[in-house]
N, C-alpha and C positions, 0 to 999 in steps of 0.2 A: 784770560785766562783763567776757566770756574776752575773752583778743586774739583784733583778725584773722586768723586763716591770712594768711598770703602769696601769690601767686599763684605758681609754680614761672617759675624766670626762664631765657626764652628758648631752646635750642641756640646753639652759633653753625652746625649745618648747618642751621635752621628758616628764622633769622636771614638768613642770603644765601641761600636761594632764596626766600625773602620779596621780597629783594631783587631778586635776578635776573626774575624773576616777573614783578616788578611792571615790569622794564626791557623784559620782551616782547612787557608789552600798550602798552605805546609804538609799537611797530613803526617802532624806528629805523630812518629812511625809506635808503633808498643800503645797506643790509646785504649787498647780492648782489653787490655791485657793487666792492667793497673789497680796494684794493692793499696791498702788503706792507707800506709805513712810511704806510698812511693811521689814522688816526683809526676805530675800528669799536665801538668803547661811549664813548656819548659822554660827556663831558668830568666831567658831573654825579652821574651813577650815578658810577665811576669816584672819585673823591672821594667819595660814601655810602659804595661798600665798600672804598677804601680807612683808612674810621677804625674798617669795622669788622675789615678782619686786623692794626690796628697793636694794637689792642686783644688780638692771641691770639699777640703776636711775645713772644717772652722780658721782651726786656731795654727796650723799648719798657714795658709796660704792667707793671715793677716800677717805675714815675719815675713813679703818677698825680696830685704833685704837682707836678712840673717844668714850666716851659709848654718844650713843647716845637717846636723851627726848619726850618720845611721848607723848605727855600733849593729856588727857583723857576728851572731852566735855560730859559731862549730862546734862541735864533737870531736874532738884529736884524735885523730886510729878510726873514725867514723868514714873512709876512703870516699862515701860518696856526699855525707856534710862539705868536706875539704874541699873539693871537686864544685859544689855548687857557691864555697864560698868566693872561688874566684869566680868564677858564673858572674856572680850579685857583681863583685867588682867594677869587672872590665863590662859590665854593660853598662853600669854610672859612671865609669869614666864615658866609652863611646857617647851618650847623653847628657853631658857636662853638665845639667841643668837636674832635678828634680822638682814636680811640681812648682817651675819656674827657681825654684832658688838652689844657692851655690852649697853645694856636697860635699860632705869630709866621712872619708867611712873609716872607722875604726874596726878590727875582729877582737873580738874579747873569746877566750878562749874555755867554753863552758864547763864548770865544776859540780854550783851545786845555784838553788836560786837563790839567794844571798848572797853569794856574791856578781850574782850577776845584778842585782837590782841596783851595786853598790855601783855597778862600772854606769849603766845607765843614768843614774842621779851626778855622777861626776864629771861624767862625760856631757849632761845635760845630752843626751839622746831624743831628738826628734824620730829617729822610728829603731826599735829592734827586728831584726829580721831572721827568722829564726831559719837554720841549714835542717838536710835531711837526718833527723838519725836524732831528734829530741821531742820525740812523741810520749813517751812514756815519761818526762818531761814538762809537760806543756800546763797540765795542770799546776804540778808549783812552782811553776813561772808564772802564770798569771793571776797565784794568788799573791807572790811574792810582789809584785807589778803594781797591787790596788793603788792607786790613786798617783804615783807616777805618771806625769805631764807626758805620755809617753805613747805614739803607734804601734800595736808589737803584730805583727804580719808574719809569715811562715811559708814556705815554697812548699809545703804540704797539706793541701786539700784541707785534710779531716782533721789539721790541729786547733782549725777556729772548731767545733767541737769541741777540743778540749780544754778551750779558754783564750785563748791570741784572736787581736780584736779582725785580721784579716791575713785569707787563703783564697786561693785558688783552686779550679780543682776542674774537673770534666766532666758534660751535662749535656748529656747523647751527643755525645763526642763535638762540645764545642765551650771553652774557656771559659770560665764564668768566676765570677765573683765572689765571695761571702764573709757573710760582712757580723761575727759576733755582736748585735748590740745590745748585752747588757755589760759585759767587759765594755764594749766603748766608753759607756760612759761610764766607766767606771773608773777611766785613766779619764774622763773629760773631752775624749776622738767625738766630734760631730759632726759626724759625713752632712751631708748634701739629701735632700729629698730624691735630687731628680740620680746620682746616684743610687744609691737603694733601691727605688725602681729595678735596677741593675744586677739587678745585686738576688739574691739567695741571704734574704734575714733572718741570721738564726735569735728569736724572742726570746 
């Protein structure tokens, strides 16, 4: 018997667009009423998209056998922040891997940008995932983490405008990736050109 022909590997565009299309079919409630500091894209979908995005980031993808630490940044006492942190952890557990790598999550109770930088360094975090309620701190966090080899991600779309590398927003009721390219370069984060063509890129 001859060897079976393997099906072609789906492109990043087809995989991401399929995921986004499925999300649109969910009819995310209240999508037209989103405020600047609200989560507009469901956390479960964000985690799915993050796994696909991470696989197309140069440094992350170059270490397929290494465990990746996701530092989940929580504002204690902020109900939406605590809830989102739990949803992020649940989403990562459900997926088992993120971008093809085994993942360990660590929650960090945010007090200031300096202690967050220390937590990123001590945990050798590959990803720092900001929950809602940290928008007023995003600029300081971005400055404090310059030079750290970490991909910063926010559950709140507008945080990319404030200096976070990656976020998720709704554009015409469609979930969209937002990439702050100058900040990505400050962290040594290099996304493929394929990915950037699918995102709203802040120059």
